[in-house]
N, C-alpha and C positions, 0 to 999 in steps of 0.2 A: 637593150631590151632584154628582160629576163625570159628564159624559156624553161618550162618545167616538164618533167615526165611524171606520169600518174600511175598509181597502183590502186586497184579497187579490191577490197576484201569483203567477203560476205560471211558474216559470222552467224551460225544457226541459233535458234531461240534457246537452246539448252546451254549455251555458253555462259559461264558465270562472269561476273564483273572482273574478278581477279585474273581469270584466264585471258580475257580480252585485253586487260591492262598489260599483262605479260607479253602477249603477242605484239601489241603496238610498241611497247618499250624495246623489244628486240629489233623490230624493224627500224626504230629510230636510232638506236645505238650502233648497230652493225651495218645498216644499209644507208643511213643518212636521210631517212624519210621523215617528213613532218606531217602532222595532221592537217588536212585541208577541209574535210567535211565528214561529219558523223550523222547518220540518220538512224534513229531508234524507232522501229515500227511497233504498233500496238500489240502485235503478237509476240514481241520479244526479239525478233531478228534485228541484226545490226548491219548496216551497210557503211563501210568506212572507205574514204578516199584519201590516200596519202600522196604527197608530192615531194619532189626534190629538184633542185636546180640542175640544169644541164649547163655545164661550163664548157664553152668552146674556146679552143686556142685561136688566138688572133696572130696572123703572120705580121712580123714587125718590119721585115725588109722585103 
């Protein structure tokens, strides 16, 4: 069974689309995060939930 860890980012309404893309790209490239959910509010705020797999070592002997 897969287990994930989550990271929630709150981007304020003044954040441009290019800046938001750059932030998410950096988290994906360097942190191994993937987009789980994006919520765009009517006032322009963005709530972003990122996730990544937790890999646990399994004892073989």
